[in-house]
Structures are given as C-alpha cells and as structure tokens.
Biopython code that builds the backbone (N, CA, C, O; Angstrom):
import numpy as np
from Bio.PDB.StructureBuilder import StructureBuilder

atoms = [
    (1, "MET", "N", (-6.431, -15.848, 18.277)),
    (1, "MET", "CA", (-6.605, -14.634, 17.469)),
    (1, "MET", "C", (-5.506, -14.505, 16.416)),
    (1, "MET", "O", (-5.788, -14.244, 15.247)),
    (2, "GLN", "N", (-4.258, -14.688, 16.834)),
    (2, "GLN", "CA", (-3.161, -14.551, 15.882)),
    (2, "GLN", "C", (-3.233, -15.634, 14.805)),
    (2, "GLN", "O", (-2.884, -15.383, 13.652)),
    (3, "LYS", "N", (-3.679, -16.826, 15.170)),
    (3, "LYS", "CA", (-3.821, -17.904, 14.191)),
    (3, "LYS", "C", (-4.824, -17.527, 13.104)),
    (3, "LYS", "O", (-4.597, -17.794, 11.924)),
    (4, "GLU", "N", (-5.923, -16.912, 13.502)),
    (4, "GLU", "CA", (-6.937, -16.463, 12.536)),
    (4, "GLU", "C", (-6.370, -15.399, 11.606)),
    (4, "GLU", "O", (-6.595, -15.432, 10.396)),
    (5, "PHE", "N", (-5.631, -14.454, 12.187)),
    (5, "PHE", "CA", (-5.022, -13.378, 11.406)),
    (5, "PHE", "C", (-4.078, -13.956, 10.358)),
    (5, "PHE", "O", (-4.105, -13.555, 9.194)),
    (6, "ILE", "N", (-3.241, -14.905, 10.784)),
    (6, "ILE", "CA", (-2.275, -15.519, 9.866)),
    (6, "ILE", "C", (-2.995, -16.294, 8.773)),
    (6, "ILE", "O", (-2.619, -16.206, 7.604)),
    (7, "SER", "N", (-4.016, -17.044, 9.133)),
    (7, "SER", "CA", (-4.781, -17.811, 8.143)),
    (7, "SER", "C", (-5.434, -16.896, 7.122)),
    (7, "SER", "O", (-5.437, -17.183, 5.925)),
    (8, "LYS", "N", (-5.987, -15.787, 7.608)),
    (8, "LYS", "CA", (-6.640, -14.826, 6.712)),
    (8, "LYS", "C", (-5.619, -14.204, 5.754)),
    (8, "LYS", "O", (-5.876, -14.084, 4.556)),
    (9, "ARG", "N", (-4.460, -13.812, 6.292)),
    (9, "ARG", "CA", (-3.406, -13.227, 5.446)),
    (9, "ARG", "C", (-2.913, -14.231, 4.420)),
    (9, "ARG", "O", (-2.712, -13.889, 3.255)),
    (10, "GLN", "N", (-2.718, -15.475, 4.852)),
    (10, "GLN", "CA", (-2.230, -16.507, 3.944)),
    (10, "GLN", "C", (-3.199, -16.689, 2.786)),
    (10, "GLN", "O", (-2.776, -16.802, 1.635)),
    (11, "LYS", "N", (-4.484, -16.718, 3.077)),
    (11, "LYS", "CA", (-5.483, -16.852, 2.024)),
    (11, "LYS", "C", (-5.430, -15.648, 1.084)),
    (11, "LYS", "O", (-5.549, -15.803, -0.131)),
    (12, "SER", "N", (-5.253, -14.457, 1.641)),
    (12, "SER", "CA", (-5.161, -13.252, 0.812)),
    (12, "SER", "C", (-3.987, -13.344, -0.156)),
    (12, "SER", "O", (-4.115, -12.993, -1.329)),
    (13, "PHE", "N", (-2.845, -13.816, 0.337)),
    (13, "PHE", "CA", (-1.679, -13.961, -0.533)),
    (13, "PHE", "C", (-1.934, -15.004, -1.615)),
    (13, "PHE", "O", (-1.589, -14.799, -2.778)),
    (14, "GLU", "N", (-2.539, -16.116, -1.226)),
    (14, "GLU", "CA", (-2.830, -17.163, -2.199)),
    (14, "GLU", "C", (-3.810, -16.663, -3.257)),
    (14, "GLU", "O", (-3.647, -16.954, -4.442)),
    (15, "ASP", "N", (-4.824, -15.913, -2.833)),
    (15, "ASP", "CA", (-5.812, -15.380, -3.774)),
    (15, "ASP", "C", (-5.197, -14.347, -4.720)),
    (15, "ASP", "O", (-5.677, -14.163, -5.839)),
    (16, "CYS", "N", (-4.153, -13.686, -4.277)),
    (16, "CYS", "CA", (-3.509, -12.624, -5.044)),
    (16, "CYS", "C", (-2.516, -13.176, -6.076)),
    (16, "CYS", "O", (-2.130, -12.468, -7.006)),
    (17, "ALA", "N", (-2.111, -14.422, -5.913)),
    (17, "ALA", "CA", (-1.109, -15.018, -6.806)),
    (17, "ALA", "C", (-1.629, -15.082, -8.236)),
    (17, "ALA", "O", (-2.816, -15.298, -8.483)),
    (18, "LYS", "N", (-0.716, -14.890, -9.155)),
    (18, "LYS", "CA", (-1.019, -15.009, -10.577)),
    (18, "LYS", "C", (-0.242, -16.218, -11.100)),
    (18, "LYS", "O", (0.731, -16.652, -10.483)),
    (19, "ASN", "N", (-0.669, -16.748, -12.220)),
    (19, "ASN", "CA", (-0.002, -17.919, -12.786)),
    (19, "ASN", "C", (0.053, -17.772, -14.299)),
    (19, "ASN", "O", (-0.975, -17.630, -14.961)),
    (20, "THR", "N", (1.256, -17.807, -14.828)),
    (20, "THR", "CA", (1.455, -17.745, -16.273)),
    (20, "THR", "C", (2.368, -18.892, -16.674)),
    (20, "THR", "O", (3.491, -19.007, -16.183)),
    (21, "ASP", "N", (1.884, -19.726, -17.560)),
    (21, "ASP", "CA", (2.659, -20.868, -18.053)),
    (21, "ASP", "C", (3.192, -21.728, -16.906)),
    (21, "ASP", "O", (4.320, -22.217, -16.968)),
    (22, "GLY", "N", (2.387, -21.911, -15.864)),
    (22, "GLY", "CA", (2.774, -22.753, -14.737)),
    (22, "GLY", "C", (3.708, -22.095, -13.741)),
    (22, "GLY", "O", (4.173, -22.746, -12.805)),
    (23, "ILE", "N", (3.990, -20.810, -13.927)),
    (23, "ILE", "CA", (4.871, -20.080, -13.011)),
    (23, "ILE", "C", (4.009, -19.176, -12.139)),
    (23, "ILE", "O", (3.303, -18.298, -12.635)),
    (24, "GLU", "N", (4.081, -19.406, -10.830)),
    (24, "GLU", "CA", (3.299, -18.608, -9.884)),
    (24, "GLU", "C", (4.103, -17.370, -9.496)),
    (24, "GLU", "O", (5.303, -17.451, -9.236)),
    (25, "PHE", "N", (3.426, -16.223, -9.460)),
    (25, "PHE", "CA", (4.095, -14.977, -9.094)),
    (25, "PHE", "C", (3.093, -14.002, -8.504)),
    (25, "PHE", "O", (1.881, -14.199, -8.591)),
    (26, "TRP", "N", (3.620, -12.956, -7.905)),
    (26, "TRP", "CA", (2.794, -11.914, -7.303)),
    (26, "TRP", "C", (3.207, -10.562, -7.859)),
    (26, "TRP", "O", (4.392, -10.311, -8.081)),
    (27, "SER", "N", (2.257, -9.717, -8.078)),
    (27, "SER", "CA", (2.507, -8.345, -8.505)),
    (27, "SER", "C", (2.905, -7.515, -7.282)),
    (27, "SER", "O", (2.270, -7.599, -6.231)),
    (28, "ALA", "N", (3.949, -6.724, -7.431)),
    (28, "ALA", "CA", (4.383, -5.862, -6.327)),
    (28, "ALA", "C", (3.273, -4.893, -5.925)),
    (28, "ALA", "O", (3.113, -4.588, -4.743)),
    (29, "ARG", "N", (2.514, -4.413, -6.893)),
    (29, "ARG", "CA", (1.418, -3.487, -6.568)),
    (29, "ARG", "C", (0.350, -4.178, -5.720)),
    (29, "ARG", "O", (-0.218, -3.568, -4.814)),
    (30, "ASP", "N", (0.078, -5.449, -6.017)),
    (30, "ASP", "CA", (-0.884, -6.199, -5.206)),
    (30, "ASP", "C", (-0.337, -6.457, -3.806)),
    (30, "ASP", "O", (-1.058, -6.324, -2.818)),
    (31, "LEU", "N", (0.949, -6.828, -3.724)),
    (31, "LEU", "CA", (1.566, -7.072, -2.422)),
    (31, "LEU", "C", (1.606, -5.805, -1.583)),
    (31, "LEU", "O", (1.445, -5.853, -0.364)),
    (32, "GLN", "N", (1.822, -4.678, -2.239)),
    (32, "GLN", "CA", (1.844, -3.394, -1.540)),
    (32, "GLN", "C", (0.553, -3.206, -0.765)),
    (32, "GLN", "O", (0.577, -2.822, 0.405)),
    (33, "LYS", "N", (-0.567, -3.473, -1.405)),
    (33, "LYS", "CA", (-1.874, -3.321, -0.758)),
    (33, "LYS", "C", (-2.062, -4.342, 0.359)),
    (33, "LYS", "O", (-2.547, -4.006, 1.440)),
    (34, "LEU", "N", (-1.676, -5.594, 0.096)),
    (34, "LEU", "CA", (-1.831, -6.650, 1.103)),
    (34, "LEU", "C", (-1.026, -6.366, 2.362)),
    (34, "LEU", "O", (-1.441, -6.722, 3.465)),
    (35, "LEU", "N", (0.123, -5.725, 2.197)),
    (35, "LEU", "CA", (1.000, -5.441, 3.329)),
    (35, "LEU", "C", (0.762, -4.061, 3.932)),
    (35, "LEU", "O", (1.529, -3.602, 4.778)),
    (36, "ASP", "N", (-0.304, -3.409, 3.490)),
    (36, "ASP", "CA", (-0.745, -2.121, 4.044)),
    (36, "ASP", "C", (0.249, -0.967, 3.865)),
    (36, "ASP", "O", (0.367, -0.102, 4.733)),
    (37, "TYR", "N", (0.958, -0.962, 2.738)),
    (37, "TYR", "CA", (1.806, 0.183, 2.413)),
    (37, "TYR", "C", (0.971, 1.144, 1.588)),
    (37, "TYR", "O", (0.464, 0.783, 0.526)),
    (38, "GLU", "N", (0.830, 2.355, 2.072)),
    (38, "GLU", "CA", (0.017, 3.335, 1.355)),
    (38, "GLU", "C", (0.757, 3.930, 0.160)),
    (38, "GLU", "O", (0.152, 4.184, -0.882)),
    (39, "LYS", "N", (2.050, 4.152, 0.307)),
    (39, "LYS", "CA", (2.827, 4.791, -0.758)),
    (39, "LYS", "C", (3.731, 3.783, -1.446)),
    (39, "LYS", "O", (4.405, 2.984, -0.796)),
    (40, "TRP", "N", (3.734, 3.835, -2.772)),
    (40, "TRP", "CA", (4.587, 2.953, -3.558)),
    (40, "TRP", "C", (6.064, 3.167, -3.211)),
    (40, "TRP", "O", (6.824, 2.203, -3.120)),
    (41, "ASP", "N", (6.470, 4.420, -3.019)),
    (41, "ASP", "CA", (7.874, 4.715, -2.714)),
    (41, "ASP", "C", (8.344, 3.977, -1.461)),
    (41, "ASP", "O", (9.469, 3.478, -1.423)),
    (42, "ASN", "N", (7.498, 3.905, -0.447)),
    (42, "ASN", "CA", (7.860, 3.188, 0.778)),
    (42, "ASN", "C", (7.988, 1.689, 0.523)),
    (42, "ASN", "O", (8.889, 1.039, 1.055)),
    (43, "PHE", "N", (7.092, 1.148, -0.284)),
    (43, "PHE", "CA", (7.145, -0.283, -0.576)),
    (43, "PHE", "C", (8.322, -0.612, -1.481)),
    (43, "PHE", "O", (8.915, -1.683, -1.356)),
    (44, "LEU", "N", (8.664, 0.278, -2.376)),
    (44, "LEU", "CA", (9.810, 0.070, -3.261)),
    (44, "LEU", "C", (11.086, -0.105, -2.444)),
    (44, "LEU", "O", (11.957, -0.891, -2.817)),
    (45, "LYS", "N", (11.203, 0.622, -1.331)),
    (45, "LYS", "CA", (12.370, 0.467, -0.456)),
    (45, "LYS", "C", (12.425, -0.944, 0.123)),
    (45, "LYS", "O", (13.508, -1.509, 0.277)),
    (46, "VAL", "N", (11.273, -1.512, 0.444)),
    (46, "VAL", "CA", (11.207, -2.878, 0.969)),
    (46, "VAL", "C", (11.656, -3.869, -0.105)),
    (46, "VAL", "O", (12.394, -4.810, 0.186)),
    (47, "ILE", "N", (11.219, -3.660, -1.327)),
    (47, "ILE", "CA", (11.621, -4.529, -2.437)),
    (47, "ILE", "C", (13.131, -4.464, -2.634)),
    (47, "ILE", "O", (13.781, -5.491, -2.831)),
    (48, "GLU", "N", (13.683, -3.267, -2.580)),
    (48, "GLU", "CA", (15.123, -3.102, -2.756)),
    (48, "GLU", "C", (15.897, -3.823, -1.654)),
    (48, "GLU", "O", (16.934, -4.429, -1.926)),
    (49, "LYS", "N", (15.406, -3.765, -0.415)),
    (49, "LYS", "CA", (16.057, -4.490, 0.689)),
    (49, "LYS", "C", (15.956, -5.995, 0.483)),
    (49, "LYS", "O", (16.892, -6.731, 0.795)),
    (50, "ALA", "N", (14.834, -6.450, -0.036)),
    (50, "ALA", "CA", (14.660, -7.882, -0.308)),
    (50, "ALA", "C", (15.630, -8.328, -1.400)),
    (50, "ALA", "O", (16.146, -9.444, -1.349)),
    (51, "GLN", "N", (15.881, -7.473, -2.378)),
    (51, "GLN", "CA", (16.834, -7.811, -3.433)),
    (51, "GLN", "C", (18.256, -7.898, -2.874)),
    (51, "GLN", "O", (19.029, -8.764, -3.284)),
    (52, "VAL", "N", (18.600, -7.020, -1.955)),
    (52, "VAL", "CA", (19.915, -7.076, -1.308)),
    (52, "VAL", "C", (20.047, -8.380, -0.526)),
    (52, "VAL", "O", (21.083, -9.042, -0.593)),
    (53, "ALA", "N", (19.006, -8.752, 0.213)),
    (53, "ALA", "CA", (19.023, -10.005, 0.974)),
    (53, "ALA", "C", (19.174, -11.197, 0.030)),
    (53, "ALA", "O", (19.866, -12.164, 0.350)),
    (54, "CYS", "N", (18.541, -11.128, -1.101)),
    (54, "CYS", "CA", (18.638, -12.187, -2.109)),
    (54, "CYS", "C", (20.083, -12.323, -2.587)),
    (54, "CYS", "O", (20.629, -13.425, -2.630)),
    (55, "ARG", "N", (20.695, -11.198, -2.945)),
    (55, "ARG", "CA", (22.094, -11.227, -3.397)),
    (55, "ARG", "C", (23.029, -11.716, -2.283)),
    (55, "ARG", "O", (23.972, -12.464, -2.540)),
    (56, "ASN", "N", (22.757, -11.286, -1.040)),
    (56, "ASN", "CA", (23.599, -11.693, 0.087)),
    (56, "ASN", "C", (23.516, -13.191, 0.362)),
    (56, "ASN", "O", (24.420, -13.758, 0.976)),
    (57, "SER", "N", (22.452, -13.829, -0.082)),
    (57, "SER", "CA", (22.323, -15.281, 0.089)),
    (57, "SER", "C", (22.717, -16.028, -1.189)),
    (57, "SER", "O", (22.344, -17.181, -1.406)),
    (58, "ASN", "N", (23.491, -15.319, -2.027)),
    (58, "ASN", "CA", (24.031, -15.892, -3.267)),
    (58, "ASN", "C", (22.941, -16.369, -4.230)),
    (58, "ASN", "O", (23.117, -17.367, -4.929)),
    (59, "GLN", "N", (21.837, -15.664, -4.261)),
    (59, "GLN", "CA", (20.756, -15.951, -5.204)),
    (59, "GLN", "C", (20.749, -14.860, -6.274)),
    (59, "GLN", "O", (21.115, -13.714, -6.010)),
    (60, "LYS", "N", (20.338, -15.223, -7.456)),
    (60, "LYS", "CA", (20.209, -14.232, -8.532)),
    (60, "LYS", "C", (18.883, -13.493, -8.350)),
    (60, "LYS", "O", (17.826, -14.117, -8.260)),
    (61, "THR", "N", (18.943, -12.191, -8.298)),
    (61, "THR", "CA", (17.703, -11.420, -8.163)),
    (61, "THR", "C", (16.806, -11.617, -9.378)),
    (61, "THR", "O", (15.583, -11.538, -9.271)),
    (62, "THR", "N", (17.412, -11.871, -10.528)),
    (62, "THR", "CA", (16.609, -12.068, -11.738)),
    (62, "THR", "C", (15.773, -13.343, -11.673)),
    (62, "THR", "O", (14.797, -13.485, -12.409)),
    (63, "ASP", "N", (16.158, -14.283, -10.780)),
    (63, "ASP", "CA", (15.361, -15.497, -10.589)),
    (63, "ASP", "C", (14.139, -15.246, -9.703)),
    (63, "ASP", "O", (13.209, -16.053, -9.683)),
    (64, "HIS", "N", (14.142, -14.140, -8.980)),
    (64, "HIS", "CA", (13.093, -13.893, -7.990)),
    (64, "HIS", "C", (12.346, -12.575, -8.166)),
    (64, "HIS", "O", (11.249, -12.405, -7.633)),
    (65, "PHE", "N", (12.936, -11.643, -8.914)),
    (65, "PHE", "CA", (12.327, -10.324, -9.092)),
    (65, "PHE", "C", (12.332, -9.952, -10.570)),
    (65, "PHE", "O", (13.381, -9.943, -11.213)),
    (66, "ALA", "N", (11.169, -9.651, -11.093)),
    (66, "ALA", "CA", (11.082, -9.142, -12.464)),
    (66, "ALA", "C", (11.147, -7.632, -12.380)),
    (66, "ALA", "O", (10.421, -7.021, -11.595)),
    (67, "ASP", "N", (11.989, -7.037, -13.160)),
    (67, "ASP", "CA", (12.123, -5.579, -13.130)),
    (67, "ASP", "C", (11.142, -4.972, -14.122)),
    (67, "ASP", "O", (11.532, -4.419, -15.150)),
    (68, "VAL", "N", (9.869, -5.085, -13.793)),
    (68, "VAL", "CA", (8.803, -4.601, -14.668)),
    (68, "VAL", "C", (8.104, -3.450, -13.968)),
    (68, "VAL", "O", (7.803, -3.526, -12.776)),
    (69, "ARG", "N", (7.858, -2.419, -14.690)),
    (69, "ARG", "CA", (7.168, -1.254, -14.129)),
    (69, "ARG", "C", (5.781, -1.167, -14.737)),
    (69, "ARG", "O", (5.610, -1.339, -15.944)),
    (70, "LYS", "N", (4.810, -0.903, -13.911)),
    (70, "LYS", "CA", (3.443, -0.740, -14.409)),
    (70, "LYS", "C", (3.323, 0.664, -14.978)),
    (70, "LYS", "O", (3.614, 1.653, -14.304)),
    (71, "MET", "N", (2.897, 0.732, -16.204)),
    (71, "MET", "CA", (2.740, 2.027, -16.862)),
    (71, "MET", "C", (1.383, 2.615, -16.500)),
    (71, "MET", "O", (0.375, 1.910, -16.463)),
    (72, "VAL", "N", (1.376, 3.890, -16.240)),
    (72, "VAL", "CA", (0.139, 4.589, -15.930)),
    (72, "VAL", "C", (-0.083, 5.635, -17.011)),
    (72, "VAL", "O", (0.764, 6.503, -17.225)),
    (73, "GLN", "N", (-1.206, 5.555, -17.682)),
    (73, "GLN", "CA", (-1.526, 6.510, -18.744)),
    (73, "GLN", "C", (-2.267, 7.688, -18.120)),
    (73, "GLN", "O", (-3.304, 7.511, -17.481)),
    (74, "LEU", "N", (-1.739, 8.864, -18.305)),
    (74, "LEU", "CA", (-2.376, 10.071, -17.783)),
    (74, "LEU", "C", (-3.115, 10.748, -18.931)),
    (74, "LEU", "O", (-2.614, 10.835, -20.052)),
    (75, "GLY", "N", (-4.289, 11.214, -18.631)),
    (75, "GLY", "CA", (-5.068, 11.924, -19.655)),
    (75, "GLY", "C", (-4.474, 13.283, -19.945)),
    (75, "GLY", "O", (-3.835, 13.883, -19.082)),
    (76, "SER", "N", (-4.679, 13.770, -21.147)),
    (76, "SER", "CA", (-4.177, 15.102, -21.480)),
    (76, "SER", "C", (-5.174, 16.161, -21.052)),
    (76, "SER", "O", (-6.389, 15.965, -21.075)),
    (77, "GLY", "N", (-4.609, 17.290, -20.663)),
    (77, "GLY", "CA", (-5.464, 18.410, -20.310)),
    (77, "GLY", "C", (-5.771, 18.472, -18.942)),
    (77, "GLY", "O", (-6.488, 19.375, -18.510)),
]
sb = StructureBuilder()
sb.init_structure("model")
sb.init_model(0)
sb.init_chain("A")
sb.init_seg("    ")
for serial, (resi, resn, name, xyz) in enumerate(atoms, 1):
    if name == "N":
        sb.init_residue(resn, " ", resi, " ")
    sb.init_atom(name, np.array(xyz, "f"), 0.0, 1.0, " ", f" {name:<3s}", serial, name[0])
structure = sb.get_structure()
C-alpha cells in the first residue's frame, strides 16, 4: 500500500514540474496543493524552514529558491 502511495505521489510531482530553457522547477503554489496545505501562509512557513536548512548546509538559497510572488488581480467593486 505504501509503495503505491509513494509511486502515485512521485508521478504527481513529476507531472507538476515545469521546464524553462532546460531548467526543471516547481511552482510553490502547485507544491502547496500536492502536499495538501490548504492555506498559503502555512505552506510559506515550510518554504522558509527549507531555506534555513539550505543555508545551514552552506547552499545558496538563490540557487534553489526563486523569490517570485504570484500576483492576483482583484476586480474593482
């Protein structure tokens, strides 16, 4: 059972990957859904912890995390 779950999740992550100019990456908003986080604020805390872990392992966060925010256009009125 657990093997099936892992295989299914792995495929979901692979299907979610994006590729630009030969660079594979994942959108945080897509990962949020895949990892079953309902609120962005809760998932943002996970990203921040991952960035700390990255720095603690002497890696540049800029090599692994793009600081891009998705803009949401709200209608007027």
